[in-house]
N, C-alpha and C positions, 0 to 999 in steps of 0.2 A: 269207437263205440259211442253212441249218443246217450243222452241222459236217461231216457226212458228205459233203454236196454239194460242199464245198470240195475234198475229196480225190478226187472223181470228175472234177472239172474237170481236164483233162490238164495245163494250164499250172500250175495250183496244185499238182497232184500232183508235177510236176517240182520246183517250188520247195520244197515240203514235204520231199521225199526228199533233196534236196541239203542242206537245213538239217539233217536227221536225220543224214546221212552225215558232215557236218563238225561237228556239235553246235551250231555257230553259223555265221552268214554275214551279210555286209553286202550291200546292194543292188549295190555295185560288183562284188563277187565273183560275184553271181548274174548280172549283166549280162555279165560275162566268160564265164561258163559257158554262158549261153543267149543268144548274140548275136542270135538270131531274135526275141527278145522286146524290143520297144522300151522305152525308159526309162519313158515315161508308163504303158504297159501294165503293166510290172513294179510300179511304185509303186501302181497301182490294185489289182493282185492282193494286194500286201503289205498295203495298207490294209484290204481286205476280209477278209484272213486275220487281221489284228490285231483288227478289229471282231468277227469271228466267234469269237475266242478260240482259234484254231488255233495261232497263233504269238504271241510276246511280244517286247518290246524287252529284250534281255539286257544291253545296255550302250550307252553313247554316248561318243564322243570327238570333240574339236574338231580339225579339220584345215583349216588356212588359212582360218579363219573359218566353216567349214561343219561342221555336226554330222553325223557319220557314225554311224548306228545299226547295232548288231549284233542280229540276230534269232535266237531259239532257239524250240524247240517248247514250247508251253504244255501242260504235262502235266496240268493240272487237268481238261481235257475227257476225256483218256484215263482218268482216275480214274473219271469218270462211267460210261464204257463198262465198265470193270472191275467197278464196283459192280453194274451191270445184269446182267452175266454171272454174277458170284459169288452174287448174291442171287436168281438165277433170276427176275428181274423181267420177266414175260411182256409186259406192256404196253410197258415201255421197250425191250425187245428188238424187238418188232414195230415200234415207232417208228423204231429204227435201221435195220431192214430196209427199211421204206417209204422212208426217206431215201435209202438206197443204191439201191434199185430206181428211184426217181424220177430220180436222177442218171443212171443207165444209160439209162433211157427218153429223157431229154433229149438225151444224146449220140446215140442212134440216130435220134431225130426230126430233129436237125440234119443228120445224115449223109443220111438218106433224103430230105430236102427239098433237098439240095444239087444243083446242076446237074452236078457231076462224078461222080455216082454210078457206081461200077464194082465191083459186089459181089464178083465173082470175083477180079479183080486187086487190089482193096484188102485182100483177106485177112480180110474180116469174116465173121462167122458165129456161130452158137450151136447148141447141141445138148444133149440129155439122154441120159445113159447110166445106165440102172438097174443098180445093183450090189448084191450081198450082201456085207457086210463086217462084221467085228467092229470095235469102236472102235479096238483096237490096229492092225488092218490099215488102217483109214481114216487114222489118225495117220501110219503108215509111208508110205502113199501121198502124203499131203500134204507130208511131209518131202521125198520124192523130187520132187514137182512143184515145190516151193520151190527145190530145188537146180537145176532146169532154168530157172526163171524169174529167179532172182537175177542170173545173168550178163547177162541181157537188161536188167534194171533198171539195171545199171552201165554199159551201152553209152552212148557219147557220140553226140550227134547228128551225122549226116553227110548229104550230099545223097541217099544211098541209103536212109537210115533215116528212117522217118516215125513220129511219136508215135502210139501206140495205148494203150488201156487193156485189160488182160487181167483180166476179172472172173471170179471163181470163186464158185459158190454150192453149198453142201452142204445139202440139205434134211434136215429131221429124219426119224428112222426112222418108217416106217409100221408101226404096231402092230396 
């Protein structure tokens, strides 16, 4: 699994953003935050994220004979993404996009194959809205969209709240 796919997985995205929010986290804190994730499942996701280079062990401490690890975000992979963008590496950018789209397709495939499919009530959907905008107008719109989304990212899980991924794609300008 590549790095972008880790962040499209809803459980791993939860873990990732919780670690980002707190700068570091332990498995114990993550289990307290996400009681719906079983301990074996959490450790499986943490191992996959460690192996994928998304997170790293920031520290270890011994508690009653058990080693407790603190996890933080591994910023080396974000440096690769930064390099791709700043160097206008078209091949690398296309690879990132394909990884992103593959993850989204995987989520939709699982959903569409599920026995509990309820498209309207599940709130799923996708659309395209052709727009004419300057780069400045587009940046302003993205800031406003981010202001709407961030409170939802901060929401705690409740029986009424289900985990979803909100994916945004801005296509290049047609010249």
